[in-house]
C-alpha positions in Angstrom: 105.6 134.0 -32.9 106.7 136.7 -30.5 110.3 135.4 -28.8 111.7 136.9 -25.8 116.0 136.4 -25.2 117.8 137.8 -22.3 121.2 138.0 -22.3 123.6 140.0 -19.9 123.2 143.9 -21.2 120.4 143.9 -23.7 116.2 141.9 -23.9 115.7 140.9 -27.4 112.2 140.7 -29.0 111.7 138.8 -31.9 108.1 139.6 -33.7 107.5 137.1 -37.1 104.5 137.4 -36.5 101.8 137.0 -40.1 103.6 139.3 -43.0 105.8 141.8 -40.0 109.5 140.8 -39.3 111.6 142.5 -36.4 114.0 141.9 -33.7 114.2 144.4 -30.8 116.9 146.0 -28.3 116.3 146.8 -25.1 119.2 148.0 -23.0 118.4 146.0 -19.4 120.1 149.6 -17.1 119.0 152.6 -19.3 114.9 151.0 -21.0 116.7 152.5 -24.6 115.1 150.3 -27.6 115.6 149.9 -31.3 114.6 147.6 -34.2 118.3 146.3 -35.0 117.4 143.6 -37.9 118.6 146.4 -40.5 121.6 146.8 -38.2 125.0 145.3 -40.9 125.5 142.4 -38.6 121.9 140.7 -38.5 122.3 141.6 -42.5 124.5 139.5 -43.3 123.1 136.7 -40.9 119.8 136.9 -42.1 121.3 136.5 -46.0 118.8 139.3 -46.6 119.7 141.6 -49.9 120.5 144.8 -48.8 121.1 146.9 -52.2 116.7 145.4 -51.5 114.3 148.3 -50.8 111.8 145.7 -48.2 115.0 145.6 -46.2 115.8 149.0 -45.8 113.7 149.7 -42.4 113.7 148.8 -39.5 109.7 146.8 -39.6 109.8 144.8 -42.2 106.3 143.6 -44.3 107.2 140.1 -46.1 106.1 137.7 -47.0 103.6 135.0 -43.7 107.1 132.0 -45.6 109.8 134.7 -45.5 109.0 136.3 -42.5 108.4 132.2 -40.7 112.5 131.5 -42.6 113.3 134.7 -41.0 112.3 134.0 -37.8 113.7 130.8 -37.1 116.6 132.2 -38.5 117.1 135.2 -36.2 116.5 132.2 -32.7 118.9 130.0 -33.6 121.1 133.8 -34.2 120.0 135.3 -30.4 120.5 131.4 -29.1 123.6 131.7 -29.1 126.1 133.1 -26.8 128.9 133.8 -28.5 126.9 135.5 -31.3 124.8 137.3 -28.4 128.1 138.8 -26.7 130.2 139.8 -29.9 125.8 141.7 -30.8 125.3 143.1 -27.7 129.1 144.7 -28.7 128.2 146.2 -31.8 125.0 147.6 -30.1 127.0 149.3 -27.5 128.5 150.9 -29.9 125.6 151.8 -32.3 123.9 152.9 -29.1 126.5 155.6 -28.2 126.6 157.4 -31.2 123.4 158.1 -30.1 120.8 156.1 -32.6 118.9 154.7 -29.6 116.2 157.6 -28.8 113.5 155.4 -27.6 112.5 155.0 -24.5 110.3 152.1 -23.1 109.0 152.2 -19.2 
């Protein structure tokens, strides 16, 4: 599954395919992006064990069942307008701390 959700400031791409899972957020105006599934706000909502090393990186290699489950949860979360607005504020804070170095054309 690959889904794109467009919001006010960010576009979100959920990739839950084969054994890979990640959520990529791209700031619309400056084109900087980051994989955000290891952001505390997302980790909490996904219900994963933050102490488990498999969730430390920005792209996760998991079982196909886990990938499907996290893809579904992520889509539901990012489809919720209130959650997206809250997340955008958190992403703005994260980006201002210099965490977003990647630029996509």
